[in-house]
C-alpha positions as CSV (number, residue, x, y, z in Angstrom):
1,M,4.3,10.6,-5.3
2,N,5.7,10.8,-1.6
3,S,6.4,13.4,0.4
4,R,10.2,12.6,0.1
5,L,10.7,12.4,-3.6
6,S,8.5,15.7,-4.2
7,S,10.7,17.5,-2.0
8,Q,13.6,16.3,-3.8
9,R,12.0,16.8,-6.9
10,L,11.0,20.2,-5.9
11,T,14.8,21.3,-5.0
12,E,16.3,19.9,-8.2
13,L,13.7,22.3,-10.3
14,S,14.7,25.1,-7.9
15,R,18.5,24.8,-8.5
16,N,17.6,23.9,-12.1
17,G,15.3,27.2,-12.8
18,A,15.3,29.6,-10.2
19,A,17.7,32.4,-11.4
20,S,16.1,34.7,-13.4
21,E,17.0,35.5,-16.9
22,I,18.1,39.1,-16.0
23,A,20.8,37.2,-14.0
24,A,21.5,34.2,-15.9
25,Q,21.6,35.2,-19.6
26,D,22.5,38.9,-19.6
27,I,25.2,39.2,-17.0
28,S,28.0,36.6,-15.2
29,P,29.9,37.6,-12.4
30,P,34.0,37.5,-12.5
31,T,34.8,33.7,-12.1
32,R,36.0,33.9,-8.8
33,P,35.7,30.9,-5.8
34,S,34.6,33.8,-3.4
35,S,32.0,35.2,-5.0
36,T,30.3,32.1,-7.0
37,A,26.5,32.2,-6.9
38,T,24.9,28.8,-6.3
39,A,21.0,28.9,-6.4
40,S,18.5,29.2,-3.8
41,S,16.5,26.4,-2.6
42,S,12.9,26.4,-1.7
43,S,13.5,27.2,1.7
44,G,15.1,30.1,1.4
45,A,19.2,28.9,1.8
46,A,21.8,31.7,1.1
47,L,22.7,32.3,-2.6
48,T,26.4,32.7,-2.8
49,A,29.0,31.1,-1.1
50,Q,30.6,34.4,0.3
51,P,28.9,35.5,3.7
52,P,26.9,39.0,3.2
53,Q,29.5,42.0,3.9
54,S,26.5,44.6,5.0
55,R,28.0,47.7,5.1
56,T,31.6,47.3,4.2
57,P,33.1,48.3,1.2
58,A,33.4,46.6,-2.0
59,R,36.1,46.2,-4.5
60,E,35.6,48.3,-7.2
61,S,35.6,45.2,-9.9
62,E,32.6,44.2,-7.9
63,L,30.8,47.4,-8.0
64,R,31.2,47.6,-12.1
65,W,29.4,44.2,-11.9
66,S,26.8,44.9,-9.6
67,R,26.3,48.3,-11.4
68,R,25.9,46.1,-14.7
69,I,23.8,44.0,-13.1
70,V,21.5,46.7,-12.2
71,E,21.6,48.6,-15.3
72,R,20.6,45.4,-17.1
73,A,17.6,44.5,-14.8
74,L,16.2,48.2,-15.5
75,R,16.3,47.7,-18.9
76,K,14.9,44.2,-18.8
77,L,12.4,45.8,-16.6
78,G,11.4,48.6,-19.2
79,D,13.3,51.3,-17.4
80,P,11.1,51.8,-14.5
81,A,11.2,55.3,-12.8
82,I,13.3,53.6,-10.0
83,A,16.4,54.4,-8.8
84,V,18.6,51.5,-7.0
85,V,21.5,52.5,-4.7
86,L,24.1,50.7,-4.0
87,W,25.4,49.3,-0.4
88,N,28.5,52.0,-0.7
89,G,26.0,55.0,-2.0
90,Q,26.5,55.0,-6.0
91,E,22.9,55.5,-7.6
92,V,21.5,53.7,-10.7
93,C,18.6,54.8,-12.6
94,T,17.9,54.4,-16.5
95,S,14.7,56.3,-16.4
96,A,14.1,59.3,-18.5
97,E,11.7,60.2,-16.0
98,P,12.0,61.7,-12.2
99,P,12.4,58.3,-9.7
100,A,9.3,57.7,-8.1
101,A,11.3,56.1,-5.2
102,R,15.0,54.6,-4.7
103,L,15.4,51.1,-3.7
104,R,18.5,50.9,-1.4
105,F,21.1,47.4,-0.9
106,H,22.8,47.2,2.4
107,D,24.5,44.8,0.8
108,R,25.8,42.9,-2.2
109,A,24.8,39.6,-1.2
110,A,21.1,41.2,-0.9
111,L,21.5,42.2,-4.7
112,W,22.0,39.0,-6.0
113,R,19.7,37.0,-4.1
114,V,16.8,39.7,-5.8
115,A,18.9,39.5,-9.1
116,L,18.3,35.5,-9.3
117,D,14.6,35.5,-7.4
118,P,13.1,39.0,-8.0
119,R,9.7,37.2,-7.3
120,M,11.1,35.3,-3.7
121,Q,14.1,37.5,-2.5
122,F,12.6,40.9,-2.8
123,G,10.3,40.3,-0.3
124,E,12.5,38.2,1.6
125,M,15.6,40.9,1.7
126,Y,12.9,43.9,2.2
127,S,11.0,42.1,5.2
128,R,14.5,41.4,6.8
129,G,15.7,45.1,6.3
130,R,18.6,44.0,3.9
131,L,17.4,46.4,1.5
132,D,15.2,49.4,2.1
133,V,12.7,51.9,0.0
134,E,13.1,55.5,0.1
135,G,9.6,57.0,-0.9
136,D,6.7,56.1,-1.8
137,M,7.0,52.4,-1.9
138,A,3.2,51.9,-3.4
139,Q,4.1,54.1,-6.5
140,M,7.2,52.1,-6.8
141,L,6.0,49.1,-7.0
142,I,3.4,50.8,-9.8
143,S,5.6,52.1,-12.0
144,L,7.6,48.9,-12.0
145,D,4.2,46.6,-12.7
146,R,3.5,49.4,-15.4
147,A,6.8,48.7,-16.9
148,L,6.1,44.8,-17.1
149,M,2.7,45.4,-19.0
150,R,4.1,47.7,-21.1
151,I,6.5,45.3,-22.2
152,G,4.7,42.1,-22.0
153,R,6.6,40.6,-19.5
154,T,4.5,40.4,-16.1
155,D,5.9,36.7,-15.1
156,I,9.3,38.3,-15.7
157,G,11.6,36.3,-12.8
158,A,8.9,33.7,-12.6
159,N,9.7,30.0,-13.0
160,R,6.2,29.2,-13.8
161,P,6.6,25.4,-13.9
162,L,7.9,25.1,-10.5
163,L,5.5,27.6,-9.3
164,F,2.7,25.7,-10.7
165,L,4.2,22.4,-9.5
166,R,4.8,23.9,-6.0
167,Q,1.1,24.7,-5.7
168,L,-0.2,21.8,-7.3
169,L,1.2,20.0,-4.9
170,H,-0.3,22.2,-2.4
171,P,-2.8,19.9,-0.5
172,N,-6.7,21.0,-1.6
173,T,-8.3,18.8,1.5
174,A,-10.8,20.7,3.7
175,A,-8.2,20.3,6.9
176,Q,-5.6,22.1,4.6
177,A,-7.9,24.8,4.0
178,K,-8.8,25.8,7.3
179,Q,-5.0,25.6,8.3
180,D,-4.5,28.1,5.6
181,I,-7.5,30.5,6.5
182,H,-6.2,30.1,10.1
183,R,-2.6,31.6,9.0
184,H,-4.2,34.5,7.8
185,Y,-7.9,35.7,9.1
186,D,-6.9,34.5,12.9
187,L,-4.0,37.1,13.0
188,G,-6.4,38.7,16.0
189,N,-9.8,40.7,15.3
190,D,-8.1,43.6,17.0
191,F,-5.1,43.7,14.3
192,Y,-7.9,43.9,11.3
193,R,-10.1,46.6,13.3
194,L,-6.8,48.9,12.9
195,W,-7.0,49.3,9.2
196,L,-9.9,47.8,7.8
197,D,-13.6,49.7,7.9
198,Q,-15.6,50.1,10.8
199,Q,-17.6,46.5,9.9
200,M,-14.7,45.1,8.9
201,L,-15.1,43.8,5.6
202,Y,-11.6,42.5,3.8
203,T,-13.1,42.6,0.5
204,C,-13.0,45.2,-2.4
205,A,-15.4,48.4,-2.0
206,Y,-17.3,49.9,-4.7
207,F,-16.5,53.6,-4.9
208,A,-20.2,54.8,-6.6
209,E,-18.9,58.3,-5.8
210,P,-14.8,58.8,-5.5
211,S,-15.1,60.8,-2.7
212,M,-16.8,58.1,-0.9
213,S,-15.5,57.1,2.6
214,L,-14.2,53.7,2.9
215,E,-17.3,52.9,5.3
216,E,-19.6,54.0,2.7
217,A,-18.0,52.2,0.0
218,Q,-18.0,49.0,1.8
219,V,-21.6,49.6,2.1
220,A,-22.4,50.5,-1.6
221,K,-20.9,47.1,-2.5
222,M,-22.8,45.5,-0.4
223,D,-26.1,47.3,-1.7
224,H,-24.4,46.5,-5.2
225,V,-24.3,42.5,-4.6
226,A,-27.9,42.6,-3.2
227,R,-29.3,44.5,-6.2
228,K,-27.5,42.3,-8.4
229,L,-28.8,39.2,-6.8
230,W,-32.3,40.9,-7.1
231,L,-33.1,40.2,-3.3
232,Q,-36.5,40.0,-2.1
233,P,-38.1,40.0,1.8
234,G,-38.6,36.5,3.2
235,E,-36.2,34.5,0.8
236,T,-33.3,32.9,1.9
237,V,-29.7,33.4,1.3
238,I,-26.4,31.0,1.4
239,E,-23.1,32.4,1.6
240,A,-20.0,30.7,1.2
241,G,-16.6,32.6,3.1
242,C,-18.8,35.5,5.4
243,G,-15.8,36.9,6.8
244,W,-16.6,38.5,10.1
245,G,-20.4,38.3,8.6
246,A,-20.9,42.3,7.7
247,L,-22.7,41.5,4.3
248,A,-24.8,38.5,5.8
249,L,-26.1,40.7,8.5
250,H,-26.6,43.6,6.2
251,L,-28.5,41.8,3.8
252,A,-30.8,40.3,6.5
253,R,-31.4,43.9,8.4
254,R,-31.9,46.1,4.9
255,Y,-33.4,43.2,2.7
256,G,-35.3,41.1,4.9
257,V,-33.9,37.6,4.1
258,S,-32.5,35.1,5.9
259,V,-28.9,33.9,5.9
260,R,-27.0,31.0,6.5
261,A,-22.9,31.6,6.0
262,F,-20.0,29.5,6.2
263,N,-16.7,30.1,7.2
264,T,-13.8,28.1,8.5
265,S,-12.1,30.9,10.6
266,H,-13.0,30.2,14.1
267,E,-12.3,34.2,15.1
268,Q,-14.4,35.5,12.5
269,I,-17.5,33.0,12.9
270,V,-17.4,33.8,17.0
271,F,-17.2,37.6,16.3
272,A,-20.1,37.5,13.9
273,R,-22.0,35.1,16.1
274,A,-21.9,38.1,18.3
275,R,-22.6,40.7,16.5
276,A,-25.9,39.1,15.6
277,R,-26.8,38.6,18.8
278,A,-26.1,42.0,19.6
279,E,-27.8,43.8,16.7
280,G,-31.2,41.2,17.5
281,L,-30.3,39.3,14.2
282,H,-29.7,35.9,15.6
283,D,-32.9,34.3,14.2
284,R,-32.6,35.6,10.6
285,V,-28.6,35.2,10.6
286,E,-26.6,31.5,11.1
287,F,-22.9,31.7,10.9
288,V,-21.7,27.9,10.6
289,E,-18.2,27.2,10.9
290,E,-17.6,24.5,8.2
291,D,-15.9,24.2,4.8
292,W,-17.8,25.1,1.6
293,R,-17.8,21.3,0.7
294,N,-19.9,20.9,3.6
295,I,-22.8,23.4,2.6
296,R,-26.3,22.1,2.9
297,G,-29.7,23.0,2.3
298,R,-31.7,25.3,-0.4
299,C,-31.6,28.9,-0.9
300,D,-32.7,31.5,-3.1
301,A,-29.7,33.1,-3.8
302,F,-25.6,31.7,-3.5
303,V,-23.5,34.3,-2.7
304,S,-19.9,34.2,-2.3
305,V,-17.4,37.5,-1.5
306,G,-13.8,36.4,-1.7
307,M,-13.5,33.1,-1.0
308,L,-13.0,31.6,-4.5
309,E,-9.1,33.0,-4.1
310,H,-9.2,30.2,-1.6
311,V,-10.8,27.4,-3.6
312,R,-8.0,26.9,-6.1
313,P,-9.2,26.0,-9.5
314,P,-9.0,21.8,-9.3
315,N,-11.9,22.4,-7.3
316,Y,-14.2,24.5,-8.8
317,R,-16.2,21.6,-10.6
318,R,-16.9,20.3,-7.0
319,L,-18.1,24.2,-5.8
320,G,-20.2,24.1,-9.1
321,E,-21.9,20.9,-7.8
322,V,-22.0,22.4,-4.3
323,I,-24.1,25.3,-5.8
324,H,-26.2,23.2,-7.9
325,G,-27.2,21.0,-4.9
326,C,-28.4,24.1,-2.8
327,L,-29.6,26.8,-5.2
328,K,-33.6,26.5,-6.4
329,P,-34.8,26.4,-10.1
330,N,-35.5,29.8,-9.9
331,G,-32.3,30.9,-8.3
332,R,-29.7,33.6,-8.9
333,G,-26.0,33.2,-7.6
334,L,-23.0,35.7,-7.9
335,I,-19.2,35.0,-7.3
336,H,-17.0,37.9,-6.4
337,S,-12.9,37.4,-6.5
338,I,-9.4,38.2,-7.4
339,G,-8.6,37.2,-10.6
340,R,-6.2,37.5,-13.7
341,N,-6.3,38.1,-17.3
342,R,-4.7,34.8,-17.9
343,P,-4.2,31.8,-15.3
344,Q,-1.0,32.4,-13.7
345,P,0.6,30.8,-10.7
346,M,0.5,32.9,-7.3
347,D,3.3,35.0,-6.5
348,P,5.6,32.7,-4.4
349,W,6.5,35.3,-2.1
350,I,2.5,36.2,-1.0
351,D,1.9,32.2,-1.3
352,R,4.6,31.8,1.3
353,H,3.9,34.5,3.8
354,I,0.7,36.1,3.3
355,F,-2.5,33.6,1.4
356,P,-0.9,30.3,1.3
357,G,-2.5,28.2,-1.2
358,A,-4.2,31.0,-2.8
359,I,-4.6,31.2,-6.5
360,P,-6.5,34.1,-8.1
361,P,-8.5,32.7,-11.1
362,S,-8.6,34.2,-14.5
363,I,-12.4,34.1,-15.9
364,S,-11.9,31.2,-18.1
365,Q,-10.9,29.1,-15.0
366,M,-13.9,30.5,-13.2
367,M,-16.3,29.3,-16.0
368,T,-15.6,25.7,-14.9
369,I,-18.1,26.7,-12.1
370,F,-20.6,27.4,-14.5
371,E,-20.6,24.6,-17.1
372,S,-20.2,21.9,-15.0
373,R,-24.0,22.2,-14.0
374,E,-25.2,24.9,-17.1
375,F,-25.5,27.6,-15.2
376,S,-26.2,30.7,-17.5
377,L,-23.8,34.0,-17.0
378,L,-25.9,37.0,-16.8
379,D,-23.3,39.6,-16.1
380,A,-19.8,40.2,-15.6
381,E,-18.3,43.4,-13.8
382,N,-14.7,44.1,-13.4
383,L,-14.3,46.8,-10.5
384,R,-10.3,46.3,-10.8
385,L,-10.0,50.3,-9.7
386,H,-12.3,50.1,-7.1
387,Y,-10.0,47.6,-5.3
388,A,-7.0,49.5,-6.1
389,L,-8.9,52.3,-4.4
390,T,-10.0,50.4,-1.6
391,L,-6.1,49.5,-0.7
392,R,-5.1,53.0,-0.8
393,H,-7.4,53.1,2.2
394,W,-6.4,50.2,4.1
395,L,-2.5,51.0,3.4
396,D,-3.3,54.4,4.8
397,R,-4.8,53.3,7.9
398,F,-2.2,50.5,8.2
399,E,0.5,53.3,7.9
400,K,-1.2,55.3,10.6
401,S,-1.3,52.2,12.7
402,R,2.2,51.2,12.4
403,E,2.9,51.8,16.4
404,Q,0.3,49.5,17.0
405,V,1.0,46.7,15.0
406,L,4.9,47.0,15.9
407,Q,3.6,46.5,19.9
408,M,1.0,43.2,18.6
409,F,3.7,41.8,16.3
410,D,7.6,42.8,15.3
411,E,9.6,45.3,12.3
412,R,9.5,42.2,10.0
413,F,5.7,41.7,10.3
414,V,5.1,45.4,10.1
415,R,7.5,45.2,6.8
416,M,6.0,42.3,5.1
417,W,1.9,43.3,5.3
418,R,3.5,46.9,4.2
419,Q,5.0,45.2,1.1
420,Y,1.6,42.7,0.5
421,L,-0.9,45.9,0.7
422,A,1.4,48.3,-1.4
423,G,2.1,45.4,-3.7
424,S,-1.5,44.3,-4.1
425,L,-2.3,48.0,-4.7
426,A,0.0,48.4,-7.5
427,A,-1.1,45.2,-8.8
428,F,-4.6,46.4,-9.5
429,E,-3.7,49.7,-10.3
430,A,-1.3,48.6,-13.2
431,G,-3.8,45.9,-14.2
432,A,-1.6,42.9,-13.0
433,L,-5.0,41.5,-10.8
434,Q,-8.4,42.1,-11.7
435,L,-11.9,41.9,-9.7
436,F,-14.4,40.0,-11.0
437,Q,-18.1,40.0,-10.0
438,V,-19.8,37.2,-12.2
439,L,-23.8,36.8,-11.7
440,F,-25.4,33.5,-13.0
441,A,-28.5,31.7,-12.7
442,P,-29.6,28.0,-13.3
443,G,-29.6,27.6,-17.1
444,A,-33.5,27.2,-17.4
445,N,-34.5,30.2,-15.4
446,H,-36.7,32.3,-16.6
447,Q,-37.5,34.8,-14.3
448,V,-34.5,37.0,-14.2
449,P,-34.4,40.6,-15.6
450,S,-34.2,41.7,-19.1
451,T,-31.7,44.2,-18.1
452,R,-29.6,45.7,-15.9
453,R,-31.6,49.0,-14.9
454,Y,-32.4,47.2,-11.7
455,Q,-28.9,47.2,-10.6
456,Y,-28.9,51.2,-10.4
457,E,-32.5,52.5,-9.5
458,T,-33.4,50.8,-6.9
459,S,-34.5,53.2,-3.4
460,L,-32.7,51.8,-0.7
461,P,-33.0,53.1,3.4
462,P,-30.5,55.5,4.3
463,A,-27.0,54.4,5.9
464,P,-26.6,53.6,9.8
465,S,-27.0,57.0,11.8
466,W,-23.6,56.2,13.2
467,F,-21.9,57.1,9.9
468,A,-22.5,60.7,10.6
469,G,-20.5,60.6,13.8
470,G,-17.3,59.2,12.2
471,P,-14.9,56.2,13.1
472,D,-15.2,57.2,17.0
473,K,-18.6,56.9,17.3
474,V,-18.9,53.3,16.3
475,P,-20.1,51.2,19.0
476,A,-17.3,48.0,19.4
477,V,-18.4,44.5,18.8
478,A,-17.0,42.2,21.5
479,T,-15.0,39.2,20.0
480,Q,-16.8,36.7,22.6
481,P,-20.6,36.7,22.9
482,S,-21.6,39.3,24.8
483,S,-25.2,40.8,26.4
484,D,-27.0,43.2,24.2
485,E,-25.6,46.0,26.2
486,N,-22.1,44.9,25.9
487,G,-21.5,45.8,22.3
488,Q,-25.0,46.5,20.5
489,L,-24.9,48.1,16.8
490,P,-27.7,50.7,16.3
491,S,-29.5,49.3,13.3
492,D,-30.8,51.3,10.2
493,N,-33.1,54.1,11.4
494,G,-34.2,54.8,7.6
495,H,-37.2,53.2,5.6
496,C,-37.8,52.4,2.6
497,A,-39.4,56.1,0.5
498,Q,-41.4,56.0,-3.0
499,N,-38.6,57.6,-5.1
500,A,-39.2,58.9,-8.8
501,N,-39.1,55.6,-10.2
502,G,-42.5,54.6,-8.9
503,Q,-41.3,52.6,-5.8
504,D,-43.6,52.1,-2.8
505,A,-42.1,52.2,1.2
506,N,-41.3,48.8,0.3
507,G,-39.1,49.4,-2.3
508,Q,-41.8,47.5,-4.9
509,N,-42.2,49.1,-8.1
510,T,-45.9,50.9,-8.5
511,N,-45.7,51.0,-12.5
512,S,-44.4,48.0,-15.2
513,Q,-42.5,50.9,-17.5
514,N,-39.1,50.6,-16.0
515,G,-37.7,48.6,-18.7
516,H,-37.5,45.3,-16.5
517,A,-39.7,42.9,-14.5
518,S,-41.9,44.2,-11.7
519,R,-40.1,43.3,-8.9
520,T,-37.0,45.1,-7.7
521,P,-34.6,44.7,-4.7
522,A,-36.2,46.2,-1.8
523,C,-35.6,46.3,2.1
524,N,-37.7,45.5,4.6
525,P,-39.3,48.7,7.4
526,A,-39.8,46.3,10.0
527,T,-36.3,45.6,10.6
528,S,-34.5,48.6,8.9
């Protein structure tokens, strides 16, 4: 199918099916030429023939129909604790509970846009300032998502065939993937530094204790991954999708392994290489600016944290082939990914403005990776609520940095990213999104632990000393290559110590009566 036919077909599908059942089935506006609604095209064309009447008095008949639209929509959504305020100040709320927030529309056309295509137009209208959220936006979206979960309608307002077709037609080439990654991850290190943790990990943290700081929880996540992989000093690790390099450097520094880390984001690779030089780890960590399809070499452990969402299900079998080609017969692998309880297309607004080309998979879709080369599934864990808490930290830091973000970009960008972070928080909190960690190994590998105890009973070196100093005490890392004195991060100052489980100074077990194999994840005192 050529691009011209594809475009025509998408437009036709949009015209035939973009309207949600809220507007199309339950309500019809008065038959008047001046207010006849027309369907939205994929380019976001106006939904009404009549131009928006921003902040102008509406006729009584129009207000009656607008109130009816809102009342029917709220009931369809399960009566969430949300109040809707029309452009003349009238408020509509169908919930018996006090509203968590108020959604204020500034013109009638904005209301009709959202009613006809809520998945796309809510974000469009909010980012353009044609509707506002008064109160806690995250809590409002949580209330909405929970209401949808209760009635089993998480896809309400979504034209699923059209969304699947759009995403199916999105190219799966390495060149397109690099372009998609560039649009999101190369917005500038200074932007992400405002609201991520000190080591700039842009993936779910692991709150072993609810009182942990974001910095502590991100280190706990990296240790959780390392323990699951059963890493030993001297082993080799391949990481697919390394971000700003924190995990690769952590594994080399604290576990004594060598790492080859792959990423297509140029800004992230430059940052990671500079940090490796600053920490003196450049001889054990190699950052490769390359697509996952071109991963080469052999390894004892394969790890991918936060990349699978960008791989897309049609490529999962090929990813399984890549892993099979590099993982040794006695190797282990771990994939950490946002996911869903069943296959669903990506939210269209997120796909257009935030994460182009991304699709969070279901577990059944992920299994294509492992089944293609008969990998054995060893362990699967869902860290959904950990991601909700991670996003609370990110959103709080983003809001505190609003003025800096505004100076870097503009008001629309601020509103878009607020909605993205708050909406993601709500999706994880309500259960619409999941966070899967899947541990696997070649099917014939017998050198695997017999229980999960090793994941939680491991002695680790203390966290870096700069944690105690707070965010202001963390040395900065230059985004361009620099000498050691211009950006060196202090290395961990702790050493492995013998603990109650009988582990020696190298983290090795000195007894065998602990319910699993004799080797355990260890740090390397020479590199701590």
